[in-house]
PyMOL Python script that loads the backbone (N, CA, C, O; Angstrom):
from pymol import cmd

cmd.read_pdbstr("""\
ATOM      1  N   MET A   1       9.417  30.712  56.520  1.00  0.00           N
ATOM      2  CA  MET A   1       9.952  29.963  57.624  1.00  0.00           C
ATOM      3  C   MET A   1       8.844  29.075  58.183  1.00  0.00           C
ATOM      4  O   MET A   1       7.737  29.540  58.452  1.00  0.00           O
ATOM      5  N   GLY A   2       9.149  27.820  58.349  1.00  0.00           N
ATOM      6  CA  GLY A   2       8.179  26.859  58.857  1.00  0.00           C
ATOM      7  C   GLY A   2       7.971  26.979  60.361  1.00  0.00           C
ATOM      8  O   GLY A   2       8.770  27.596  61.065  1.00  0.00           O
ATOM      9  N   SER A   3       6.896  26.386  60.836  1.00  0.00           N
ATOM     10  CA  SER A   3       6.559  26.503  62.256  1.00  0.00           C
ATOM     11  C   SER A   3       7.589  25.803  63.148  1.00  0.00           C
ATOM     12  O   SER A   3       7.880  26.285  64.243  1.00  0.00           O
ATOM     13  N   ALA A   4       8.139  24.687  62.700  1.00  0.00           N
ATOM     14  CA  ALA A   4       9.171  24.013  63.499  1.00  0.00           C
ATOM     15  C   ALA A   4      10.410  24.899  63.629  1.00  0.00           C
ATOM     16  O   ALA A   4      11.021  24.960  64.696  1.00  0.00           O
ATOM     17  N   ASP A   5      10.775  25.572  62.568  1.00  0.00           N
ATOM     18  CA  ASP A   5      11.917  26.487  62.574  1.00  0.00           C
ATOM     19  C   ASP A   5      11.677  27.623  63.577  1.00  0.00           C
ATOM     20  O   ASP A   5      12.577  27.989  64.333  1.00  0.00           O
ATOM     21  N   LYS A   6      10.470  28.171  63.578  1.00  0.00           N
ATOM     22  CA  LYS A   6      10.123  29.255  64.507  1.00  0.00           C
ATOM     23  C   LYS A   6      10.226  28.789  65.952  1.00  0.00           C
ATOM     24  O   LYS A   6      10.791  29.483  66.798  1.00  0.00           O
ATOM     25  N   VAL A   7       9.677  27.612  66.229  1.00  0.00           N
ATOM     26  CA  VAL A   7       9.686  27.095  67.597  1.00  0.00           C
ATOM     27  C   VAL A   7      11.120  26.855  68.074  1.00  0.00           C
ATOM     28  O   VAL A   7      11.459  27.189  69.210  1.00  0.00           O
ATOM     29  N   ILE A   8      11.948  26.287  67.227  1.00  0.00           N
ATOM     30  CA  ILE A   8      13.345  26.034  67.592  1.00  0.00           C
ATOM     31  C   ILE A   8      14.071  27.336  67.882  1.00  0.00           C
ATOM     32  O   ILE A   8      14.811  27.432  68.861  1.00  0.00           O
ATOM     33  N   ARG A   9      13.863  28.338  67.037  1.00  0.00           N
ATOM     34  CA  ARG A   9      14.515  29.641  67.246  1.00  0.00           C
ATOM     35  C   ARG A   9      14.061  30.276  68.557  1.00  0.00           C
ATOM     36  O   ARG A   9      14.877  30.825  69.297  1.00  0.00           O
ATOM     37  N   LEU A  10      12.769  30.204  68.845  1.00  0.00           N
ATOM     38  CA  LEU A  10      12.267  30.794  70.085  1.00  0.00           C
ATOM     39  C   LEU A  10      12.777  30.029  71.312  1.00  0.00           C
ATOM     40  O   LEU A  10      13.088  30.638  72.336  1.00  0.00           O
ATOM     41  N   LEU A  11      12.863  28.720  71.215  1.00  0.00           N
ATOM     42  CA  LEU A  11      13.390  27.925  72.326  1.00  0.00           C
ATOM     43  C   LEU A  11      14.856  28.262  72.601  1.00  0.00           C
ATOM     44  O   LEU A  11      15.273  28.350  73.756  1.00  0.00           O
ATOM     45  N   ILE A  12      15.624  28.445  71.545  1.00  0.00           N
ATOM     46  CA  ILE A  12      17.033  28.819  71.719  1.00  0.00           C
ATOM     47  C   ILE A  12      17.138  30.196  72.368  1.00  0.00           C
ATOM     48  O   ILE A  12      17.950  30.397  73.271  1.00  0.00           O
ATOM     49  N   ALA A  13      16.321  31.142  71.913  1.00  0.00           N
ATOM     50  CA  ALA A  13      16.343  32.496  72.477  1.00  0.00           C
ATOM     51  C   ALA A  13      15.960  32.476  73.954  1.00  0.00           C
ATOM     52  O   ALA A  13      16.602  33.140  74.768  1.00  0.00           O
ATOM     53  N   VAL A  14      14.930  31.727  74.303  1.00  0.00           N
ATOM     54  CA  VAL A  14      14.502  31.635  75.704  1.00  0.00           C
ATOM     55  C   VAL A  14      15.579  30.949  76.541  1.00  0.00           C
ATOM     56  O   VAL A  14      15.837  31.359  77.673  1.00  0.00           O
ATOM     57  N   SER A  15      16.201  29.921  75.999  1.00  0.00           N
ATOM     58  CA  SER A  15      17.266  29.214  76.727  1.00  0.00           C
ATOM     59  C   SER A  15      18.437  30.148  77.031  1.00  0.00           C
ATOM     60  O   SER A  15      18.987  30.121  78.132  1.00  0.00           O
ATOM     61  N   ILE A  16      18.809  30.961  76.068  1.00  0.00           N
ATOM     62  CA  ILE A  16      19.900  31.918  76.286  1.00  0.00           C
ATOM     63  C   ILE A  16      19.500  32.932  77.344  1.00  0.00           C
ATOM     64  O   ILE A  16      20.313  33.291  78.195  1.00  0.00           O
ATOM     65  N   ALA A  17      18.254  33.400  77.302  1.00  0.00           N
ATOM     66  CA  ALA A  17      17.782  34.357  78.308  1.00  0.00           C
ATOM     67  C   ALA A  17      17.824  33.742  79.704  1.00  0.00           C
ATOM     68  O   ALA A  17      18.246  34.398  80.657  1.00  0.00           O
ATOM     69  N   VAL A  18      17.395  32.500  79.829  1.00  0.00           N
ATOM     70  CA  VAL A  18      17.427  31.825  81.128  1.00  0.00           C
ATOM     71  C   VAL A  18      18.861  31.693  81.631  1.00  0.00           C
ATOM     72  O   VAL A  18      19.133  31.933  82.807  1.00  0.00           O
ATOM     73  N   LEU A  19      19.771  31.313  80.748  1.00  0.00           N
ATOM     74  CA  LEU A  19      21.183  31.201  81.139  1.00  0.00           C
ATOM     75  C   LEU A  19      21.726  32.543  81.625  1.00  0.00           C
ATOM     76  O   LEU A  19      22.493  32.593  82.586  1.00  0.00           O
ATOM     77  N   TYR A  20      21.332  33.619  80.968  1.00  0.00           N
ATOM     78  CA  TYR A  20      21.810  34.946  81.360  1.00  0.00           C
ATOM     79  C   TYR A  20      21.230  35.357  82.720  1.00  0.00           C
ATOM     80  O   TYR A  20      21.964  35.786  83.611  1.00  0.00           O
ATOM     81  N   PHE A  21      19.912  35.223  82.868  1.00  0.00           N
ATOM     82  CA  PHE A  21      19.268  35.701  84.085  1.00  0.00           C
ATOM     83  C   PHE A  21      19.557  34.827  85.306  1.00  0.00           C
ATOM     84  O   PHE A  21      19.372  35.274  86.438  1.00  0.00           O
ATOM     85  N   THR A  22      19.999  33.610  85.097  1.00  0.00           N
ATOM     86  CA  THR A  22      20.410  32.771  86.233  1.00  0.00           C
ATOM     87  C   THR A  22      21.894  32.952  86.549  1.00  0.00           C
ATOM     88  O   THR A  22      22.399  32.373  87.511  1.00  0.00           O
ATOM     89  N   GLY A  23      22.583  33.742  85.757  1.00  0.00           N
ATOM     90  CA  GLY A  23      23.993  34.011  86.012  1.00  0.00           C
ATOM     91  C   GLY A  23      24.933  32.943  85.491  1.00  0.00           C
ATOM     92  O   GLY A  23      26.118  32.949  85.823  1.00  0.00           O
ATOM     93  N   THR A  24      24.430  32.032  84.683  1.00  0.00           N
ATOM     94  CA  THR A  24      25.266  30.973  84.136  1.00  0.00           C
ATOM     95  C   THR A  24      26.250  31.514  83.105  1.00  0.00           C
ATOM     96  O   THR A  24      27.386  31.048  83.020  1.00  0.00           O
ATOM     97  N   ILE A  25      25.815  32.493  82.328  1.00  0.00           N
ATOM     98  CA  ILE A  25      26.712  33.134  81.361  1.00  0.00           C
ATOM     99  C   ILE A  25      26.818  34.612  81.707  1.00  0.00           C
ATOM    100  O   ILE A  25      25.872  35.213  82.215  1.00  0.00           O
ATOM    101  N   SER A  26      27.978  35.187  81.425  1.00  0.00           N
ATOM    102  CA  SER A  26      28.186  36.604  81.696  1.00  0.00           C
ATOM    103  C   SER A  26      29.290  37.125  80.790  1.00  0.00           C
ATOM    104  O   SER A  26      29.923  36.365  80.058  1.00  0.00           O
ATOM    105  N   GLY A  27      29.506  38.407  80.851  1.00  0.00           N
ATOM    106  CA  GLY A  27      30.584  39.033  80.093  1.00  0.00           C
ATOM    107  C   GLY A  27      30.352  39.017  78.591  1.00  0.00           C
ATOM    108  O   GLY A  27      29.226  39.166  78.117  1.00  0.00           O
ATOM    109  N   THR A  28      31.433  38.835  77.858  1.00  0.00           N
ATOM    110  CA  THR A  28      31.390  38.862  76.397  1.00  0.00           C
ATOM    111  C   THR A  28      30.518  37.743  75.836  1.00  0.00           C
ATOM    112  O   THR A  28      29.777  37.953  74.876  1.00  0.00           O
ATOM    113  N   LEU A  29      30.603  36.569  76.424  1.00  0.00           N
ATOM    114  CA  LEU A  29      29.785  35.456  75.963  1.00  0.00           C
ATOM    115  C   LEU A  29      28.304  35.790  76.094  1.00  0.00           C
ATOM    116  O   LEU A  29      27.522  35.498  75.189  1.00  0.00           O
ATOM    117  N   ALA A  30      27.915  36.394  77.200  1.00  0.00           N
ATOM    118  CA  ALA A  30      26.515  36.772  77.396  1.00  0.00           C
ATOM    119  C   ALA A  30      26.087  37.811  76.365  1.00  0.00           C
ATOM    120  O   ALA A  30      24.967  37.761  75.857  1.00  0.00           O
ATOM    121  N   LEU A  31      26.965  38.737  76.060  1.00  0.00           N
ATOM    122  CA  LEU A  31      26.648  39.765  75.074  1.00  0.00           C
ATOM    123  C   LEU A  31      26.452  39.159  73.689  1.00  0.00           C
ATOM    124  O   LEU A  31      25.473  39.462  73.008  1.00  0.00           O
ATOM    125  N   VAL A  32      27.371  38.314  73.277  1.00  0.00           N
ATOM    126  CA  VAL A  32      27.286  37.681  71.954  1.00  0.00           C
ATOM    127  C   VAL A  32      26.051  36.793  71.856  1.00  0.00           C
ATOM    128  O   VAL A  32      25.312  36.861  70.874  1.00  0.00           O
ATOM    129  N   LEU A  33      25.828  35.964  72.870  1.00  0.00           N
ATOM    130  CA  LEU A  33      24.652  35.085  72.851  1.00  0.00           C
ATOM    131  C   LEU A  33      23.358  35.890  72.969  1.00  0.00           C
ATOM    132  O   LEU A  33      22.333  35.495  72.412  1.00  0.00           O
ATOM    133  N   GLY A  34      23.394  37.003  73.682  1.00  0.00           N
ATOM    134  CA  GLY A  34      22.217  37.870  73.796  1.00  0.00           C
ATOM    135  C   GLY A  34      21.825  38.460  72.456  1.00  0.00           C
ATOM    136  O   GLY A  34      20.645  38.503  72.110  1.00  0.00           O
ATOM    137  N   VAL A  35      22.810  38.913  71.706  1.00  0.00           N
ATOM    138  CA  VAL A  35      22.537  39.438  70.362  1.00  0.00           C
ATOM    139  C   VAL A  35      21.976  38.337  69.478  1.00  0.00           C
ATOM    140  O   VAL A  35      21.022  38.562  68.733  1.00  0.00           O
ATOM    141  N   LEU A  36      22.555  37.160  69.556  1.00  0.00           N
ATOM    142  CA  LEU A  36      22.067  36.022  68.791  1.00  0.00           C
ATOM    143  C   LEU A  36      20.623  35.678  69.183  1.00  0.00           C
ATOM    144  O   LEU A  36      19.801  35.377  68.318  1.00  0.00           O
ATOM    145  N   ALA A  37      20.320  35.723  70.469  1.00  0.00           N
ATOM    146  CA  ALA A  37      18.961  35.428  70.940  1.00  0.00           C
ATOM    147  C   ALA A  37      17.963  36.446  70.402  1.00  0.00           C
ATOM    148  O   ALA A  37      16.857  36.079  70.004  1.00  0.00           O
ATOM    149  N   VAL A  38      18.341  37.712  70.388  1.00  0.00           N
ATOM    150  CA  VAL A  38      17.451  38.754  69.851  1.00  0.00           C
ATOM    151  C   VAL A  38      17.205  38.527  68.365  1.00  0.00           C
ATOM    152  O   VAL A  38      16.075  38.660  67.894  1.00  0.00           O
ATOM    153  N   ILE A  39      18.248  38.188  67.632  1.00  0.00           N
ATOM    154  CA  ILE A  39      18.103  37.918  66.198  1.00  0.00           C
ATOM    155  C   ILE A  39      17.208  36.706  65.968  1.00  0.00           C
ATOM    156  O   ILE A  39      16.330  36.736  65.105  1.00  0.00           O
ATOM    157  N   PHE A  40      17.427  35.632  66.741  1.00  0.00           N
ATOM    158  CA  PHE A  40      16.591  34.438  66.597  1.00  0.00           C
ATOM    159  C   PHE A  40      15.133  34.753  66.899  1.00  0.00           C
ATOM    160  O   PHE A  40      14.243  34.327  66.163  1.00  0.00           O
ATOM    161  N   ALA A  41      14.880  35.492  67.973  1.00  0.00           N
ATOM    162  CA  ALA A  41      13.504  35.821  68.342  1.00  0.00           C
ATOM    163  C   ALA A  41      12.855  36.709  67.281  1.00  0.00           C
ATOM    164  O   ALA A  41      11.699  36.497  66.914  1.00  0.00           O
ATOM    165  N   ALA A  42      13.592  37.696  66.793  1.00  0.00           N
ATOM    166  CA  ALA A  42      13.035  38.606  65.788  1.00  0.00           C
ATOM    167  C   ALA A  42      12.715  37.876  64.485  1.00  0.00           C
ATOM    168  O   ALA A  42      11.649  38.080  63.904  1.00  0.00           O
ATOM    169  N   THR A  43      13.626  37.033  64.029  1.00  0.00           N
ATOM    170  CA  THR A  43      13.371  36.321  62.780  1.00  0.00           C
ATOM    171  C   THR A  43      12.228  35.325  62.939  1.00  0.00           C
ATOM    172  O   THR A  43      11.484  35.083  61.989  1.00  0.00           O
ATOM    173  N   ALA A  44      12.082  34.749  64.121  1.00  0.00           N
ATOM    174  CA  ALA A  44      10.958  33.836  64.362  1.00  0.00           C
ATOM    175  C   ALA A  44       9.638  34.601  64.370  1.00  0.00           C
ATOM    176  O   ALA A  44       8.638  34.116  63.841  1.00  0.00           O
ATOM    177  N   LEU A  45       9.629  35.776  64.956  1.00  0.00           N
ATOM    178  CA  LEU A  45       8.392  36.545  65.051  1.00  0.00           C
ATOM    179  C   LEU A  45       7.953  37.135  63.708  1.00  0.00           C
ATOM    180  O   LEU A  45       6.757  37.265  63.448  1.00  0.00           O
ATOM    181  N   ILE A  46       8.916  37.489  62.857  1.00  0.00           N
ATOM    182  CA  ILE A  46       8.532  38.029  61.547  1.00  0.00           C
ATOM    183  C   ILE A  46       8.485  36.950  60.466  1.00  0.00           C
ATOM    184  O   ILE A  46       8.143  37.228  59.316  1.00  0.00           O
ATOM    185  N   SER A  47       8.831  35.721  60.843  1.00  0.00           N
ATOM    186  CA  SER A  47       8.788  34.563  59.930  1.00  0.00           C
ATOM    187  C   SER A  47       9.654  34.724  58.692  1.00  0.00           C
ATOM    188  O   SER A  47       9.278  34.282  57.606  1.00  0.00           O
ATOM    189  N   TYR A  48      10.800  35.347  58.849  1.00  0.00           N
ATOM    190  CA  TYR A  48      11.695  35.560  57.715  1.00  0.00           C
ATOM    191  C   TYR A  48      13.139  35.590  58.206  1.00  0.00           C
ATOM    192  O   TYR A  48      13.465  36.278  59.173  1.00  0.00           O
ATOM    193  N   CYS A  49      13.990  34.839  57.531  1.00  0.00           N
ATOM    194  CA  CYS A  49      15.418  34.852  57.827  1.00  0.00           C
ATOM    195  C   CYS A  49      16.158  35.280  56.564  1.00  0.00           C
ATOM    196  O   CYS A  49      16.128  34.560  55.566  1.00  0.00           O
ATOM    197  N   PRO A  50      16.818  36.430  56.584  1.00  0.00           N
ATOM    198  CA  PRO A  50      17.510  36.915  55.392  1.00  0.00           C
ATOM    199  C   PRO A  50      18.630  36.000  54.913  1.00  0.00           C
ATOM    200  O   PRO A  50      18.978  36.034  53.732  1.00  0.00           O
ATOM    201  N   LEU A  51      19.198  35.191  55.784  1.00  0.00           N
ATOM    202  CA  LEU A  51      20.275  34.288  55.373  1.00  0.00           C
ATOM    203  C   LEU A  51      19.759  33.104  54.566  1.00  0.00           C
ATOM    204  O   LEU A  51      20.536  32.454  53.867  1.00  0.00           O
ATOM    205  N   TYR A  52      18.473  32.814  54.649  1.00  0.00           N
ATOM    206  CA  TYR A  52      17.917  31.700  53.885  1.00  0.00           C
ATOM    207  C   TYR A  52      17.877  32.002  52.387  1.00  0.00           C
ATOM    208  O   TYR A  52      18.028  31.094  51.570  1.00  0.00           O
ATOM    209  N   LEU A  53      17.676  33.256  52.025  1.00  0.00           N
ATOM    210  CA  LEU A  53      17.528  33.634  50.620  1.00  0.00           C
ATOM    211  C   LEU A  53      18.745  33.283  49.762  1.00  0.00           C
ATOM    212  O   LEU A  53      18.576  32.605  48.749  1.00  0.00           O
ATOM    213  N   PRO A  54      19.967  33.712  50.116  1.00  0.00           N
ATOM    214  CA  PRO A  54      21.107  33.387  49.251  1.00  0.00           C
ATOM    215  C   PRO A  54      21.415  31.897  49.162  1.00  0.00           C
ATOM    216  O   PRO A  54      21.988  31.434  48.176  1.00  0.00           O
ATOM    217  N   PHE A  55      21.035  31.150  50.188  1.00  0.00           N
ATOM    218  CA  PHE A  55      21.307  29.716  50.193  1.00  0.00           C
ATOM    219  C   PHE A  55      20.137  28.898  49.653  1.00  0.00           C
ATOM    220  O   PHE A  55      20.240  27.678  49.527  1.00  0.00           O
ATOM    221  N   GLY A  56      19.039  29.554  49.336  1.00  0.00           N
ATOM    222  CA  GLY A  56      17.881  28.866  48.769  1.00  0.00           C
ATOM    223  C   GLY A  56      17.177  27.940  49.741  1.00  0.00           C
ATOM    224  O   GLY A  56      16.588  26.938  49.336  1.00  0.00           O
ATOM    225  N   ILE A  57      17.236  28.270  51.018  1.00  0.00           N
ATOM    226  CA  ILE A  57      16.615  27.425  52.038  1.00  0.00           C
ATOM    227  C   ILE A  57      15.166  27.856  52.236  1.00  0.00           C
ATOM    228  O   ILE A  57      14.862  29.046  52.310  1.00  0.00           O
ATOM    229  N   ASN A  58      14.276  26.865  52.319  1.00  0.00           N
ATOM    230  CA  ASN A  58      12.872  27.120  52.581  1.00  0.00           C
ATOM    231  C   ASN A  58      12.383  26.043  53.537  1.00  0.00           C
ATOM    232  O   ASN A  58      12.410  24.859  53.202  1.00  0.00           O
ATOM    233  N   THR A  59      11.932  26.448  54.739  1.00  0.00           N
ATOM    234  CA  THR A  59      11.491  25.463  55.719  1.00  0.00           C
ATOM    235  C   THR A  59       9.960  25.395  55.822  1.00  0.00           C
ATOM    236  O   THR A  59       9.424  24.726  56.706  1.00  0.00           O
ATOM    237  N   ARG A  60       9.273  26.079  54.931  1.00  0.00           N
ATOM    238  CA  ARG A  60       7.807  25.996  54.917  1.00  0.00           C
ATOM    239  C   ARG A  60       7.364  24.699  54.264  1.00  0.00           C
ATOM    240  O   ARG A  60       8.020  24.179  53.362  1.00  0.00           O
ATOM    241  N   LYS A  61       6.238  24.189  54.741  1.00  0.00           N
ATOM    242  CA  LYS A  61       5.663  22.997  54.118  1.00  0.00           C
ATOM    243  C   LYS A  61       5.059  23.390  52.788  1.00  0.00           C
ATOM    244  O   LYS A  61       4.442  24.447  52.658  1.00  0.00           O
ATOM    245  N   LYS A  62       5.241  22.534  51.810  1.00  0.00           N
ATOM    246  CA  LYS A  62       4.645  22.783  50.497  1.00  0.00           C
ATOM    247  C   LYS A  62       3.220  22.266  50.505  1.00  0.00           C
ATOM    248  O   LYS A  62       2.963  21.138  50.926  1.00  0.00           O
ATOM    249  N   ILE A  63       2.305  23.082  50.044  1.00  0.00           N
ATOM    250  CA  ILE A  63       0.899  22.705  49.973  1.00  0.00           C
ATOM    251  C   ILE A  63       0.614  22.131  48.600  1.00  0.00           C
ATOM    252  O   ILE A  63       0.950  22.736  47.582  1.00  0.00           O
ATOM    253  N   GLY A  64       0.000  20.973  48.577  1.00  0.00           N
ATOM    254  CA  GLY A  64      -0.410  20.398  47.301  1.00  0.00           C
ATOM    255  C   GLY A  64       0.426  19.336  46.813  1.00  0.00           C
ATOM    256  O   GLY A  64       0.164  18.784  45.744  1.00  0.00           O
TER     257      GLY A  64
END
""", "prot")
cmd.dss("prot")
cmd.show_as("cartoon", "prot")
cmd.util.cbc("prot")
cmd.orient("prot")
């Protein structure tokens, strides 16, 4: 996973957290987006997205 991909995922996760803690989202929507935010943050922190493998996606820069 490339650095731009990581930053985007973390920004989305933080944005969802801000929406939740300010009371903008609640209920089922907050739960679904919260799970999505946790997944985005976790995949950004471990630099691996399991969904990229079957689709052959690679966001890392090629060296050389």
